[in-house]
C-alpha positions in Angstrom: 0.0 0.0 0.0 1.2 3.5 -0.8 0.3 6.6 1.1 1.1 10.3 1.1 1.4 12.7 3.8 -1.4 15.1 4.3 -1.8 18.4 6.1 -4.6 19.6 8.2 -5.3 22.4 10.5 -7.2 22.8 13.8 -10.4 23.7 11.9 -9.9 20.6 9.6 -10.0 18.4 12.6 -13.8 19.0 12.8 -14.2 16.8 9.7 -11.2 14.6 10.3 -13.2 11.6 11.6 -16.8 11.1 12.3 -18.1 10.4 15.8 -18.1 12.5 18.9 -15.6 10.4 20.8 -13.1 10.4 18.0 -13.4 14.2 17.4 -13.1 14.9 21.1 -9.9 12.9 21.4 -8.2 14.5 18.4 -9.2 18.0 19.6 -7.9 17.4 23.1 -4.6 16.2 21.6 -4.3 19.3 19.5 -5.2 21.8 22.2 -2.0 21.5 24.3 0.1 21.6 21.1 -1.4 24.9 20.2 -0.4 26.4 23.5 3.2 25.3 23.4 5.7 28.2 22.7 7.7 26.1 20.3 10.9 26.6 22.3 12.5 23.7 20.4 12.0 25.6 17.1 13.3 28.9 18.3 11.4 32.1 19.0 13.3 34.1 16.4 11.8 32.4 13.3 9.6 34.5 11.1 6.5 33.5 9.3 8.3 32.4 6.2 10.5 30.0 8.3 7.5 28.7 10.1 5.9 27.7 6.8 9.0 25.6 6.1 8.3 23.4 9.1 6.9 20.0 8.3 7.0 16.2 8.7 6.8 13.3 6.4 5.3 10.2 8.0 6.1 6.6 7.2 5.5 3.3 8.8 8.0 0.5 7.6 10.4 -2.1 8.7 14.0 -2.5 7.6 14.4 -3.9 4.1 17.6 -5.6 3.1 18.3 -5.6 -0.7 21.3 -8.0 -0.1 19.8 -10.8 1.9 17.4 -10.8 4.8 13.8 -9.5 4.6 11.2 -7.4 6.1 11.0 -9.5 9.2 12.5 -7.0 11.7 10.2 -4.8 13.9 8.2 -2.1 12.2 9.0 1.6 13.0 7.2 4.9 12.7 9.5 7.3 10.8 9.0 11.0 11.3 11.1 12.8 8.8 11.6 16.5 9.4 11.3 19.0 6.6 12.7 22.5 6.7 15.6 22.0 9.0 13.8 23.0 12.2 12.8 20.7 15.1 9.1 20.0 15.2 7.3 19.5 18.6 5.2 16.3 18.3 2.5 15.8 21.0 0.6 12.7 20.0 0.5 9.9 17.5 -2.9 8.5 16.7 -3.3 5.1 14.8 -6.4 4.8 12.7 -8.4 2.2 10.8 -10.1 4.2 8.1 -13.3 3.0 6.3 -11.5 3.6 3.1 -8.0 2.2 3.4 -6.9 3.6 0.0 -7.7 7.2 1.0 -4.9 9.7 1.3 -6.4 11.5 4.3 -8.9 9.4 6.3 -12.4 10.9 6.6 -14.2 8.3 8.6 -12.9 5.5 10.8 -12.0 4.6 14.3 -9.0 5.1 16.6 -7.0 1.9 17.2 -4.3 3.3 19.5 -3.0 6.7 20.6 0.5 7.3 21.8 1.8 10.3 23.7 5.3 11.2 22.3 5.6 14.8 23.6 9.0 15.6 22.3 10.8 17.7 19.8 11.8 15.7 16.7 15.2 17.0 15.6 16.3 16.9 11.9 16.7 14.7 10.0 14.3 12.2 11.6 13.1 10.1 14.5 12.0 6.5 14.4 9.8 4.9 17.1 9.5 1.1 17.5 5.9 0.2 17.2 5.8 -2.7 19.5 6.4 -0.2 22.2 3.0 1.2 21.3 1.3 -2.2 20.9 3.0 -5.5 21.8 1.1 -7.1 19.0 2.8 -5.0 16.3 6.0 -7.0 16.1 5.8 -7.3 12.4 4.7 -5.0 9.6 2.0 -7.4 8.6 0.5 -7.4 12.1 0.5 -3.7 12.2 -1.1 -3.4 8.7 -3.9 -5.8 9.7 -5.3 -3.4 12.3 -4.1 0.1 11.2 -4.4 1.9 7.9 -3.3 5.5 8.7 -1.3 7.4 11.2 -2.1 11.0 12.4 0.8 12.9 13.9 -0.3 15.9 16.0 2.4 18.5 16.0 2.4 22.3 16.8 -1.2 22.9 15.8 -1.0 20.7 12.6 -1.9 17.2 11.7 0.3 15.1 9.4 -0.9 11.9 7.9 1.0 8.8 6.9 0.4 5.2 5.9 2.4 2.0 5.4 5.1 2.7 2.9 8.9 2.5 2.6 11.0 5.6 3.2 14.1 6.2 1.1 17.0 4.3 2.6 18.9 7.6 2.8 16.1 8.9 5.0 15.8 5.8 7.2 19.4 5.1 8.1 20.3 8.5 9.6 17.3 8.5 11.9 17.8 8.9 15.6 16.1 6.1 17.4 13.7 6.5 20.3 15.7 4.1 22.4 16.8 3.3 26.0 19.9 1.3 25.1 23.0 2.5 23.3 24.4 -0.9 22.3 23.2 -4.3 21.2 24.9 -7.7 21.0 25.3 -9.7 17.9 26.1 -13.5 18.4 27.5 -15.2 15.2 27.4 -19.0 15.4 28.8 -21.4 12.8 27.6 -25.0 12.3 29.7 -26.9 12.2 32.3 -25.1 14.3 35.1 -25.6 11.8 33.3 -23.3 9.3 33.5 -20.2 11.5 36.5 -18.9 9.6 34.2 -18.8 6.5 32.0 -16.1 8.0 33.0 -12.5 7.9 31.4 -9.2 8.8 31.7 -5.5 7.8 30.2 -2.6 9.7 28.4 -0.4 7.2 27.2 2.1 9.8 28.0 2.5 13.5 30.7 0.5 15.2 31.2 -3.1 16.4 33.9 -4.8 18.5 34.6 -8.4 19.4 33.9 -8.9 23.1 33.9 -12.7 23.3 35.0 -15.7 21.3 34.1 -19.0 22.9 33.8 -22.7 22.3 35.4 -22.3 18.8 32.1 -22.0 16.9 30.8 -18.6 17.8 31.9 -14.9 18.2 30.1 -12.2 20.1 30.1 -8.6 18.8 28.9 -5.6 20.7 27.7 -2.9 18.4 26.4 0.6 18.8 22.6 0.8 18.6 21.2 0.7 15.1 24.5 -0.2 13.6 24.2 -1.8 10.1 26.3 -5.0 9.8 26.8 -7.0 6.6 27.5 -10.7 7.2 29.1 -12.8 4.4 29.6 -16.6 4.1 31.9 -18.3 1.7 32.5 -21.8 0.6 35.7 -23.9 1.1 37.0 -27.3 0.0 35.4 -28.8 3.1 32.2 -26.9 3.7 29.5 -25.3 1.5 27.2 -22.5 2.8 23.5 -23.5 3.0 21.6 -20.8 4.9 21.4 -18.2 7.7 19.0 -18.5 10.6 18.3 -15.3 12.5 16.0 -15.8 15.4 14.1 -18.4 13.4 14.1 -16.4 10.2 15.9 -18.1 7.3 17.8 -16.4 4.4 19.5 -18.4 1.6 21.7 -15.6 0.2 25.4 -15.7 1.0 25.3 -12.0 2.1 23.0 -10.8 4.9 22.5 -7.2 6.1 21.3 -6.6 9.7 20.2 -3.5 11.5 21.0 -3.9 15.2 17.7 -2.7 16.8 18.0 -5.5 19.4 20.2 -8.3 20.5 20.4 -11.0 17.7 21.8 -14.5 17.3 22.8 -15.4 13.8 23.4 -19.0 12.8 25.5 -19.7 9.7 24.8 -23.2 8.6 27.1 -25.2 6.3 27.2 -28.7 4.9 30.1 -30.8 3.9 31.4 -30.3 0.4 
């Protein structure tokens, strides 16, 4: 499904969604945002600069063009336009009656999430299983939600499930409570461990443990991008990766470290 951002105003919220309860919730979310003095954006900006403020809203999970898949956790991406921080009060997740609409007109609120923070350029990403534990995959999210309404500084920005450009996604600051994650690399059989290599594409990783001959433990800065490669030898031929129960057959696998992961590289005798 593709979506586009939309813009609304306080007046537009009156027709945002039908139903008294829905309208009341959205209006109560907007009211505090209108009273905020926009300290994060700076008091010296003129009207022209204020018009340049904006957000692009996406919901997506990491996509790996060289191995892997869309199995990692889905994220809400808030991409800042105009170069100024945008104060976001609330994020409202909606199931619209017409899923294909750009701006939902009628529907129901599935979840609301109080973010209440300034989103600094270039962007911020929020793990969606923090909002709802059932949203551990993009498919699970998409089954219950069609649109996202982001209430920010008296405006409403809309988004749907679609992929942001990779250049937008990778520089995002994560909404996180950890600054490092562990990556365990295990080879089966143990003799094939030397046929596994890794390269850090973004962030930093260091070896912190090498034990029992068949595995190595890396500690990486949060949201590092690591490319794993497996090669064949005279004795062993690569078969597949297994990452937390998810299989990938390509010899190259790219991971984004948004959590601790154990990666099994499985080989067979040549």
